CHARMM-style PDB file with segment names, atoms N, HN, CA, C and O in Angstrom:
ATOM      1  N   MET     1       0.844  -1.199   0.000  1.00  0.00      PROA
ATOM      2  CA  MET     1       0.000   0.000   0.000  1.00  0.00      PROA
ATOM      3  C   MET     1       0.881   1.252   0.000  1.00  0.00      PROA
ATOM      4  O   MET     1       1.094   1.874   1.041  1.00  0.00      PROA
ATOM      5  N   THR     2       1.376   1.602  -1.151  1.00  0.00      PROA
ATOM      6  HN  THR     2       1.204   1.097  -1.997  1.00  0.00      PROA
ATOM      7  CA  THR     2       2.190   2.804  -1.255  1.00  0.00      PROA
ATOM      8  C   THR     2       1.401   3.855  -2.000  1.00  0.00      PROA
ATOM      9  O   THR     2       0.445   3.539  -2.708  1.00  0.00      PROA
ATOM     10  N   GLY     3       1.800   5.101  -1.844  1.00  0.00      PROA
ATOM     11  HN  GLY     3       2.577   5.357  -1.269  1.00  0.00      PROA
ATOM     12  CA  GLY     3       1.079   6.176  -2.517  1.00  0.00      PROA
ATOM     13  C   GLY     3       0.354   7.034  -1.506  1.00  0.00      PROA
ATOM     14  O   GLY     3       0.349   6.740  -0.311  1.00  0.00      PROA
ATOM     15  N   THR     4      -0.253   8.087  -1.990  1.00  0.00      PROA
ATOM     16  HN  THR     4      -0.249   8.326  -2.961  1.00  0.00      PROA
ATOM     17  CA  THR     4      -0.950   9.018  -1.105  1.00  0.00      PROA
ATOM     18  C   THR     4      -2.428   8.667  -1.040  1.00  0.00      PROA
ATOM     19  O   THR     4      -3.064   8.474  -2.077  1.00  0.00      PROA
ATOM     20  N   PRO     5      -2.984   8.581   0.167  1.00  0.00      PROA
ATOM     21  CA  PRO     5      -4.416   8.317   0.323  1.00  0.00      PROA
ATOM     22  C   PRO     5      -5.237   9.417  -0.345  1.00  0.00      PROA
ATOM     23  O   PRO     5      -4.740  10.528  -0.529  1.00  0.00      PROA
ATOM     24  N   PRO     6      -6.484   9.127  -0.709  1.00  0.00      PROA
ATOM     25  CA  PRO     6      -7.340  10.112  -1.373  1.00  0.00      PROA
ATOM     26  C   PRO     6      -7.450  11.412  -0.588  1.00  0.00      PROA
ATOM     27  O   PRO     6      -7.550  12.492  -1.171  1.00  0.00      PROA
ATOM     28  N   ARG     7      -7.432  11.302   0.746  1.00  0.00      PROA
ATOM     29  HN  ARG     7      -7.351  10.425   1.220  1.00  0.00      PROA
ATOM     30  CA  ARG     7      -7.607  12.504   1.561  1.00  0.00      PROA
ATOM     31  C   ARG     7      -6.317  13.321   1.630  1.00  0.00      PROA
ATOM     32  O   ARG     7      -6.339  14.484   2.035  1.00  0.00      PROA
ATOM     33  N   GLY     8      -5.204  12.723   1.240  1.00  0.00      PROA
ATOM     34  HN  GLY     8      -5.185  11.779   0.911  1.00  0.00      PROA
ATOM     35  CA  GLY     8      -3.946  13.452   1.258  1.00  0.00      PROA
ATOM     36  C   GLY     8      -3.382  13.591   2.658  1.00  0.00      PROA
ATOM     37  O   GLY     8      -2.471  14.388   2.884  1.00  0.00      PROA
ATOM     38  N   ALA     9      -3.913  12.823   3.604  1.00  0.00      PROA
ATOM     39  HN  ALA     9      -4.653  12.175   3.421  1.00  0.00      PROA
ATOM     40  CA  ALA     9      -3.416  12.900   4.979  1.00  0.00      PROA
ATOM     41  C   ALA     9      -2.761  11.577   5.351  1.00  0.00      PROA
ATOM     42  O   ALA     9      -3.375  10.516   5.235  1.00  0.00      PROA
ATOM     43  N   GLY    10      -1.520  11.647   5.796  1.00  0.00      PROA
ATOM     44  HN  GLY    10      -1.021  12.509   5.890  1.00  0.00      PROA
ATOM     45  CA  GLY    10      -0.809  10.434   6.178  1.00  0.00      PROA
ATOM     46  C   GLY    10      -1.007  10.141   7.653  1.00  0.00      PROA
ATOM     47  O   GLY    10      -1.671  10.905   8.353  1.00  0.00      PROA
ATOM     48  N   PRO    11      -0.440   9.045   8.134  1.00  0.00      PROA
ATOM     49  CA  PRO    11      -0.577   8.660   9.547  1.00  0.00      PROA
ATOM     50  C   PRO    11      -0.054   9.730  10.493  1.00  0.00      PROA
ATOM     51  O   PRO    11      -0.506   9.822  11.635  1.00  0.00      PROA
ATOM     52  N   THR    12       0.896  10.542  10.029  1.00  0.00      PROA
ATOM     53  HN  THR    12       1.263  10.468   9.102  1.00  0.00      PROA
ATOM     54  CA  THR    12       1.484  11.553  10.904  1.00  0.00      PROA
ATOM     55  C   THR    12       0.888  12.923  10.638  1.00  0.00      PROA
ATOM     56  O   THR    12       1.252  13.897  11.296  1.00  0.00      PROA
ATOM     57  N   ALA    13      -0.030  13.006   9.675  1.00  0.00      PROA
ATOM     58  HN  ALA    13      -0.326  12.215   9.141  1.00  0.00      PROA
ATOM     59  CA  ALA    13      -0.639  14.297   9.353  1.00  0.00      PROA
ATOM     60  C   ALA    13      -2.145  14.198   9.523  1.00  0.00      PROA
ATOM     61  O   ALA    13      -2.731  13.139   9.299  1.00  0.00      PROA
ATOM     62  N   GLY    14      -2.764  15.280   9.912  1.00  0.00      PROA
ATOM     63  HN  GLY    14      -2.289  16.141  10.094  1.00  0.00      PROA
ATOM     64  CA  GLY    14      -4.206  15.270  10.089  1.00  0.00      PROA
ATOM     65  C   GLY    14      -4.585  14.815  11.484  1.00  0.00      PROA
ATOM     66  O   GLY    14      -3.721  14.498  12.301  1.00  0.00      PROA
ATOM     67  N   GLY    15      -5.873  14.786  11.752  1.00  0.00      PROA
ATOM     68  HN  GLY    15      -6.576  15.044  11.089  1.00  0.00      PROA
ATOM     69  CA  GLY    15      -6.358  14.402  13.084  1.00  0.00      PROA
ATOM     70  C   GLY    15      -6.609  12.911  13.168  1.00  0.00      PROA
ATOM     71  O   GLY    15      -6.352  12.172  12.217  1.00  0.00      PROA
ATOM     72  N   GLY    16      -7.108  12.478  14.303  1.00  0.00      PROA
ATOM     73  HN  GLY    16      -7.316  13.079  15.075  1.00  0.00      PROA
ATOM     74  CA  GLY    16      -7.379  11.062  14.520  1.00  0.00      PROA
ATOM     75  C   GLY    16      -8.421  10.537  13.545  1.00  0.00      PROA
ATOM     76  O   GLY    16      -8.403   9.359  13.189  1.00  0.00      PROA
ATOM     77  N   ALA    17      -9.330  11.408  13.111  1.00  0.00      PROA
ATOM     78  HN  ALA    17      -9.345  12.365  13.400  1.00  0.00      PROA
ATOM     79  CA  ALA    17     -10.385  10.964  12.197  1.00  0.00      PROA
ATOM     80  C   ALA    17      -9.786  10.498  10.871  1.00  0.00      PROA
ATOM     81  O   ALA    17     -10.231   9.508  10.291  1.00  0.00      PROA
ATOM     82  N   ALA    18      -8.770  11.228  10.400  1.00  0.00      PROA
ATOM     83  HN  ALA    18      -8.409  12.032  10.871  1.00  0.00      PROA
ATOM     84  CA  ALA    18      -8.145  10.855   9.131  1.00  0.00      PROA
ATOM     85  C   ALA    18      -7.447   9.508   9.265  1.00  0.00      PROA
ATOM     86  O   ALA    18      -7.521   8.669   8.367  1.00  0.00      PROA
ATOM     87  N   VAL    19      -6.775   9.309  10.384  1.00  0.00      PROA
ATOM     88  HN  VAL    19      -6.715   9.991  11.113  1.00  0.00      PROA
ATOM     89  CA  VAL    19      -6.076   8.042  10.607  1.00  0.00      PROA
ATOM     90  C   VAL    19      -7.089   6.913  10.716  1.00  0.00      PROA
ATOM     91  O   VAL    19      -6.876   5.831  10.169  1.00  0.00      PROA
ATOM     92  N   PHE    20      -8.188   7.158  11.419  1.00  0.00      PROA
ATOM     93  HN  PHE    20      -8.360   8.037  11.864  1.00  0.00      PROA
ATOM     94  CA  PHE    20      -9.221   6.131  11.569  1.00  0.00      PROA
ATOM     95  C   PHE    20      -9.807   5.762  10.216  1.00  0.00      PROA
ATOM     96  O   PHE    20     -10.095   4.595   9.953  1.00  0.00      PROA
ATOM     97  N   ALA    21      -9.982   6.765   9.357  1.00  0.00      PROA
ATOM     98  HN  ALA    21      -9.749   7.714   9.571  1.00  0.00      PROA
ATOM     99  CA  ALA    21     -10.532   6.500   8.025  1.00  0.00      PROA
ATOM    100  C   ALA    21      -9.582   5.612   7.235  1.00  0.00      PROA
ATOM    101  O   ALA    21     -10.020   4.720   6.508  1.00  0.00      PROA
ATOM    102  N   GLN    22      -8.278   5.856   7.377  1.00  0.00      PROA
ATOM    103  HN  GLN    22      -7.923   6.580   7.968  1.00  0.00      PROA
ATOM    104  CA  GLN    22      -7.303   5.034   6.663  1.00  0.00      PROA
ATOM    105  C   GLN    22      -7.370   3.599   7.163  1.00  0.00      PROA
ATOM    106  O   GLN    22      -7.344   2.655   6.373  1.00  0.00      PROA
ATOM    107  N   ILE    23      -7.455   3.440   8.481  1.00  0.00      PROA
ATOM    108  HN  ILE    23      -7.476   4.207   9.122  1.00  0.00      PROA
ATOM    109  CA  ILE    23      -7.522   2.099   9.055  1.00  0.00      PROA
ATOM    110  C   ILE    23      -8.803   1.411   8.598  1.00  0.00      PROA
ATOM    111  O   ILE    23      -8.814   0.203   8.360  1.00  0.00      PROA
ATOM    112  N   ASP    24      -9.890   2.189   8.476  1.00  0.00      PROA
ATOM    113  HN  ASP    24      -9.881   3.171   8.669  1.00  0.00      PROA
ATOM    114  CA  ASP    24     -11.187   1.634   8.100  1.00  0.00      PROA
ATOM    115  C   ASP    24     -11.116   0.983   6.725  1.00  0.00      PROA
ATOM    116  O   ASP    24     -11.640  -0.115   6.533  1.00  0.00      PROA
ATOM    117  N   TRP    25     -10.464   1.656   5.752  1.00  0.00      PROA
ATOM    118  HN  TRP    25     -10.039   2.548   5.908  1.00  0.00      PROA
ATOM    119  CA  TRP    25     -10.412   1.073   4.414  1.00  0.00      PROA
ATOM    120  C   TRP    25      -9.289   0.058   4.296  1.00  0.00      PROA
ATOM    121  O   TRP    25      -9.306  -0.785   3.399  1.00  0.00      PROA
ATOM    122  N   ALA    26      -8.311   0.131   5.193  1.00  0.00      PROA
ATOM    123  HN  ALA    26      -8.297   0.816   5.921  1.00  0.00      PROA
ATOM    124  CA  ALA    26      -7.187  -0.792   5.124  1.00  0.00      PROA
ATOM    125  C   ALA    26      -7.475  -2.084   5.887  1.00  0.00      PROA
ATOM    126  O   ALA    26      -6.839  -3.107   5.632  1.00  0.00      PROA
ATOM    127  N   ALA    27      -8.422  -2.045   6.814  1.00  0.00      PROA
ATOM    128  HN  ALA    27      -8.938  -1.214   7.021  1.00  0.00      PROA
ATOM    129  CA  ALA    27      -8.711  -3.197   7.662  1.00  0.00      PROA
ATOM    130  C   ALA    27      -8.943  -4.486   6.866  1.00  0.00      PROA
ATOM    131  O   ALA    27      -8.365  -5.517   7.209  1.00  0.00      PROA
ATOM    132  N   PRO    28      -9.766  -4.458   5.819  1.00  0.00      PROA
ATOM    133  CA  PRO    28     -10.003  -5.702   5.066  1.00  0.00      PROA
ATOM    134  C   PRO    28      -8.727  -6.270   4.446  1.00  0.00      PROA
ATOM    135  O   PRO    28      -8.622  -7.479   4.240  1.00  0.00      PROA
ATOM    136  N   TRP    29      -7.758  -5.403   4.148  1.00  0.00      PROA
ATOM    137  HN  TRP    29      -7.844  -4.421   4.315  1.00  0.00      PROA
ATOM    138  CA  TRP    29      -6.516  -5.864   3.545  1.00  0.00      PROA
ATOM    139  C   TRP    29      -5.540  -6.363   4.606  1.00  0.00      PROA
ATOM    140  O   TRP    29      -4.746  -7.269   4.352  1.00  0.00      PROA
ATOM    141  N   LEU    30      -5.602  -5.765   5.800  1.00  0.00      PROA
ATOM    142  HN  LEU    30      -6.247  -5.029   6.007  1.00  0.00      PROA
ATOM    143  CA  LEU    30      -4.656  -6.129   6.851  1.00  0.00      PROA
ATOM    144  C   LEU    30      -5.154  -7.289   7.700  1.00  0.00      PROA
ATOM    145  O   LEU    30      -4.359  -7.967   8.353  1.00  0.00      PROA
ATOM    146  N   ALA    31      -6.453  -7.522   7.698  1.00  0.00      PROA
ATOM    147  HN  ALA    31      -7.098  -6.971   7.168  1.00  0.00      PROA
ATOM    148  CA  ALA    31      -7.032  -8.558   8.549  1.00  0.00      PROA
ATOM    149  C   ALA    31      -6.339  -9.917   8.395  1.00  0.00      PROA
ATOM    150  O   ALA    31      -6.017 -10.546   9.404  1.00  0.00      PROA
ATOM    151  N   PRO    32      -6.101 -10.387   7.173  1.00  0.00      PROA
ATOM    152  CA  PRO    32      -5.464 -11.708   7.031  1.00  0.00      PROA
ATOM    153  C   PRO    32      -4.057 -11.771   7.614  1.00  0.00      PROA
ATOM    154  O   PRO    32      -3.539 -12.857   7.870  1.00  0.00      PROA
ATOM    155  N   TYR    33      -3.441 -10.618   7.823  1.00  0.00      PROA
ATOM    156  HN  TYR    33      -3.862  -9.735   7.615  1.00  0.00      PROA
ATOM    157  CA  TYR    33      -2.063 -10.598   8.324  1.00  0.00      PROA
ATOM    158  C   TYR    33      -1.997 -10.216   9.794  1.00  0.00      PROA
ATOM    159  O   TYR    33      -0.919 -10.207  10.388  1.00  0.00      PROA
ATOM    160  N   ALA    34      -3.138  -9.903  10.379  1.00  0.00      PROA
ATOM    161  HN  ALA    34      -4.014  -9.910   9.897  1.00  0.00      PROA
ATOM    162  CA  ALA    34      -3.141  -9.466  11.773  1.00  0.00      PROA
ATOM    163  C   ALA    34      -2.873 -10.658  12.691  1.00  0.00      PROA
ATOM    164  OT1 ALA    34      -2.834 -10.502  13.911  1.00  0.00      PROA
TER     165      ALA     34
END
């Protein structure tokens, strides 16, 4: 998962909501590796 998210906010930029949104769409991809 490389590249810039649609919102343009990375894990270190933006508020907790932006990070939560990233986790929300990434969860289905990360679940098998959790």
